[in-house]
Structures are given as C-alpha cells and as structure tokens.
C-alpha positions in Angstrom: -17.7 -22.2 -16.3 -16.7 -18.5 -16.2 -20.2 -17.1 -16.3 -20.2 -14.3 -19.3 -16.9 -15.7 -20.8 -17.6 -18.5 -22.9 -19.4 -22.0 -22.0 -16.4 -23.8 -22.5 -14.4 -22.2 -19.8 -14.3 -23.6 -16.0 -16.1 -22.6 -13.1 -13.7 -20.1 -11.5 -14.0 -19.4 -7.5 -12.2 -17.4 -4.8 -10.1 -19.2 -2.1 -13.9 -19.5 0.2 -15.2 -21.5 -2.5 -17.6 -18.5 -4.0 -18.4 -18.7 -8.0 -16.4 -15.6 -9.3 -18.5 -13.1 -11.2 -18.1 -10.8 -14.0 -17.5 -6.9 -12.7 -16.0 -3.7 -13.8 -13.2 -3.4 -11.6 -12.4 -0.4 -8.7 -8.4 0.2 -9.5 -6.2 -1.5 -7.2 -4.0 -5.0 -7.0 -5.2 -8.5 -8.4 -5.7 -11.1 -5.8 -4.0 -14.0 -8.4 -0.8 -12.3 -9.6 -0.7 -9.1 -7.6 -0.5 -6.9 -10.8 -2.1 -3.5 -10.6 -5.6 -3.4 -12.1 -6.6 -0.1 -13.6 -10.3 1.4 -12.8 -13.0 -0.1 -15.0 -10.8 -2.7 -16.0 -13.2 -6.0 -16.5 -12.6 -8.5 -13.8 -13.7 -12.0 -12.2 -15.2 -10.5 -8.8 -16.3 -11.9 -5.5 -18.1 -9.2 -3.9 -18.8 -11.2 -0.5 -14.9 -11.8 0.1 -13.6 -8.7 -1.6 -11.4 -10.7 -4.2 -11.2 -10.4 -8.1 -8.9 -11.9 -11.0 -7.6 -9.5 -13.9 -7.9 -10.8 -17.1 -4.6 -12.3 -17.4 -5.4 -14.9 -14.5 -8.9 -15.7 -15.6 -7.4 -18.5 -17.6 -4.6 -20.2 -15.4 -5.6 -19.6 -11.6 -6.7 -22.1 -8.9 -7.5 -21.6 -5.3 -4.7 -21.9 -3.3 -4.3 -25.4 -1.4 -4.7 -25.2 2.2 -4.0 -28.9 2.8 -1.0 -29.9 4.7 0.9 -30.8 1.9 -0.1 -27.4 0.1 1.3 -25.2 2.9 4.4 -27.4 2.7 4.7 -26.8 -1.1 4.1 -22.9 -0.4 7.3 -22.8 2.2 9.2 -24.9 -0.5 8.3 -21.6 -3.0 8.9 -19.4 -0.6 12.3 -20.6 0.4 13.4 -20.9 -3.1 12.8 -17.4 -3.6 14.6 -16.5 -1.0 17.5 -18.4 -2.0 17.2 -17.0 -5.7 17.6 -13.3 -4.0 20.3 -14.1 -1.7 22.1 -15.3 -4.9 21.1 -12.2 -6.9 22.7 -10.1 -4.0 26.2 -12.1 -4.1 26.3 -11.6 -7.5 26.0 -7.7 -6.9 28.5 -7.8 -4.2 30.8 -9.2 -6.4 30.3 -6.8 -9.0 28.8 -9.2 -11.8 26.0 -8.0 -13.9 23.1 -9.8 -14.1 20.1 -8.4 -16.8 17.7 -10.3 -14.7 18.5 -8.9 -11.2 15.5 -7.0 -10.0 15.9 -3.4 -9.7 13.6 -0.8 -8.3 10.6 0.5 -10.1 10.2 3.7 -8.5 7.7 5.9 -10.2 8.1 8.9 -7.7 11.2 10.6 -6.8 9.9 10.6 -3.4 9.5 7.0 -3.0 13.0 6.5 -4.5 14.6 8.1 -2.2 13.0 6.9 0.6 13.8 3.3 -1.1 17.3 4.6 -1.6 18.0 5.7 1.5 19.3 2.0 3.1 18.9 -1.2 1.1 15.6 -3.0 0.2 15.2 -5.8 -1.4 12.8 -6.9 -4.0 11.2 -9.2 -1.9 10.9 -6.5 1.3 9.6 -3.6 -1.3 6.8 -6.3 -3.1 6.1 -7.6 0.6 5.3 -4.0 2.0 3.7 -2.6 -1.2 1.3 -5.3 -1.3 0.3 -5.2 2.8 -0.3 -1.3 2.2 -2.4 -2.0 -1.5 -4.6 -4.7 0.4 -4.8 -1.9 2.9 -5.3 1.4 1.1 -7.0 -0.3 -2.2 -9.0 -3.1 -0.9 -12.0 -1.7 1.8 -15.6 -2.3 2.8 -17.8 0.2 0.2 -19.6 1.0 3.7 -16.5 1.7 5.7 -14.2 3.8 3.8 -12.3 5.4 7.2 -10.6 2.1 8.7 -11.7 1.3 12.4 -9.4 0.2 15.2 -9.6 -3.5 14.2 -8.2 -2.9 10.7 -5.9 -0.6 11.8 -4.8 -3.0 14.1 -4.3 -6.1 11.6 -2.5 -3.7 9.5 0.0 -2.7 12.5 0.4 -6.8 13.0 1.5 -7.3 9.7 3.6 -4.0 9.4 5.6 -4.7 12.6 6.4 -8.4 11.3 7.9 -7.2 8.4 9.4 -4.5 10.3 10.9 -7.3 12.2 12.7 -8.8 9.2 14.4 -5.8 7.7 15.0 -3.6 11.0 14.4 -0.7 9.1 11.4 1.3 8.1 12.6 1.9 4.7 10.3 -0.5 2.2 7.2 0.4 4.7 8.0 3.9 4.3 8.4 3.5 0.8 4.6 1.8 0.2 3.0 4.6 2.2 4.4 7.2 0.1 3.3 5.3 -2.9 0.0 5.1 -1.6 -0.3 8.9 -0.8 1.0 10.2 -4.0 -1.8 11.3 -6.5 -1.0 10.1 -10.0 -2.3 12.3 -12.7 -5.6 11.1 -13.4 -6.7 9.4 -10.6 -10.0 10.3 -9.0 -10.2 8.1 -6.2 -9.2 9.6 -2.9 -10.2 6.6 -0.8 -6.9 4.8 -0.5 -5.8 8.3 0.1 -7.5 8.5 2.9 -6.8 5.3 4.4 -2.8 5.8 4.2 -3.4 8.9 6.0 -5.1 7.3 8.4 -2.7 4.4 9.0 0.1 6.9 8.8 -1.3 9.1 12.1 -2.0 5.4 13.7 1.8 4.7 12.9 2.8 7.4 15.0 1.3 6.4 18.2 2.5 3.0 18.1 5.7 3.2 20.0 9.7 3.6 18.7 8.8 1.3 15.9 5.9 3.1 14.4 7.2 6.4 15.2 10.4 5.8 13.3 8.3 4.6 10.2 6.2 7.8 10.3 9.2 9.9 10.5 10.9 8.5 7.6 7.4 8.8 5.3 6.8 12.7 7.4 10.5 13.9 6.6 10.0 13.1 2.6 6.3 13.2 1.8 5.0 17.0 3.3 4.6 17.6 -1.0 1.8 14.8 -0.9 0.2 15.6 2.5 0.0 19.4 1.3 -1.5 18.1 -1.9 -4.2 15.8 0.1 -5.0 18.8 2.1 -6.7 20.3 -0.8 -8.6 17.3 -0.9 -12.0 18.1 0.7 -12.5 14.5 1.9 -8.5 14.1 3.1 -8.1 17.6 4.4 -8.8 17.1 8.0 -6.3 14.0 8.4 -3.5 15.6 6.2 -3.6 18.9 8.2 -3.4 16.6 11.7 -0.6 15.2 9.9 1.1 18.1 8.8 1.0 19.7 12.3 2.4 16.3 13.9 5.5 17.0 11.4 5.9 20.2 12.4 5.1 21.8 9.3 3.3 25.3 8.7 -0.3 25.5 8.3 -2.4 28.4 7.7 -5.3 29.0 9.8 -8.4 30.0 8.9 -8.3 33.6 9.2 -5.1 33.7 7.2 -2.7 33.6 10.5 0.3 31.3 10.0 1.0 28.8 12.7 3.8 25.7 12.7 2.7 23.1 15.3 5.7 21.2 17.2 5.8 17.5 16.0 4.0 16.0 18.4 1.2 18.4 17.6 -2.2 18.9 19.2 -5.0 17.0 16.7 -7.7 19.3 18.4 -8.2 23.4 17.3 -9.8 25.2 15.1 -9.8 24.2 11.3 -6.9 25.1 8.9 -5.7 24.6 5.5 -2.7 23.9 3.9 -0.6 26.8 3.6 0.7 25.6 -0.2 -1.3 23.2 -1.5 0.2 20.8 -4.3 -1.1 21.5 -8.1 
C-alpha cells in the first residue's frame, strides 16, 4: 500500500523498484505527468533515485514496462503523437481553426520572444523544457554546482534535440524559462545550474554558441537580476562579460568586455541589477 495514504492503496514504486515514501517536495516536475510541483507539496518520493509523483499521479501510476513489448508500445505511442502534431500543423497551414491545437503557454515576454523567433512545435517545446527542468530542478542534495559528467549528459540530450529541429529556439526558450525568477520563488539553485549550463553551451562549438547567443541576446534582464543574488553572482557576471554587457568593477569603474570576454579578473557587480 502507499504508506501514509490509507491501507487499501497499492504499493507505489519508482522505475528501479524502490517503494515510494511520503515527502514534502522541492519545487520541480512530477516524474509521472511532467506537471509542475510546488515547493512543499505532498508527494510520494524515492530519495535514492531522486524520483517523485504528485498527488494526481498516485492513483494511476505504474512504472514503465522495460520489456521488448513495452519498448515497442512506447515507440507506437511516440509515432502516434508525432502524427497528431503533423495533422495539427497541416490544419494550421490550411487556415482551419482548431481549439484543441496546442498553443504556446509563455509566462514571460522574453521566453515568448525566443519561442516566436522561429516556429517551435509543442513537442519540441515540451521536450526542451523537460530536459532543462530535469537538469536544473532535480539535483543531488550534496552537489548543486553541476560537474563535467552532469553537464556532458545534458549536452548529449540538448545536441540530439537540436539535431531534430536544427534551430536553437526550443532550447534557448527552455534556458530562459529556468533563468527567470518568478515572484515568490525562493530557490536560487535551479538558476545557478542554468547559468552553468549556459556557460558550458557557449564553449561547445558552433551549435552550442548558437544556443548560447540566442539566450544572451534576450536574457540580459535575467542575468542582471541573478548577478544580485550572492550564490549566482559570479556565474551571472561571467556570462554578462561573455556577452559583452557592461558591468561595474568593485571600484565603480564601468567596463565592457568583448563577447568572448575573460573569465578571470577582479570581482565585479552588475551595472543595474533587476528588481
């Protein structure tokens, strides 16, 4: 049964077969339905695997079937989803209204700008947001700053997604979403991880630079806001220098680095941190 949720409920387990336990969640994404989970929300959790389910998923979730038939069924579902999206695209091109066609749900004008710079399908947008949310919001308690292995794993997923769309829009929009600081948000850790990811992308050749530049052109406001957060300040200022944005040195003198600016030197603070 689900411990703490009644005696008649079945046992819930993570994909690795560990029993889930009641837990007060850190803000993130449910591993069942992929919907947002608020900080402090009651979830069923596996600490060992960093896996949790929201209340809505606790009544109907079953671990993924890792058999050959399960893999085949998942592939069929994926193909069906792609065909449904293709049909929606055809209806849109034909000028046919469809109230069920997914529409972008941008909550911030900067994210909207990145998404609208080129066409981004609902599937591409959701895939990119899921990849970045998993990296930024689900991290080991003992290591907030990502190591090279974690960054390399993220880059593998990002480069595969880029290979499908051949433009930086979905990934750049997902990075901007992680950099923004919604009103009432208390956690700096996901933003710090997003900053590290962005700096890592910048050094990954032409594709990484294209993604990084797409973010840098539109996210200055976010970077300046994070430059006023002590835990994020160093990385945010490093990125501002990379993008050639003006920063103010500790002695008050203004400095503007080149787009490939140095990552070393005297500490600086943002010229005009966000509110």
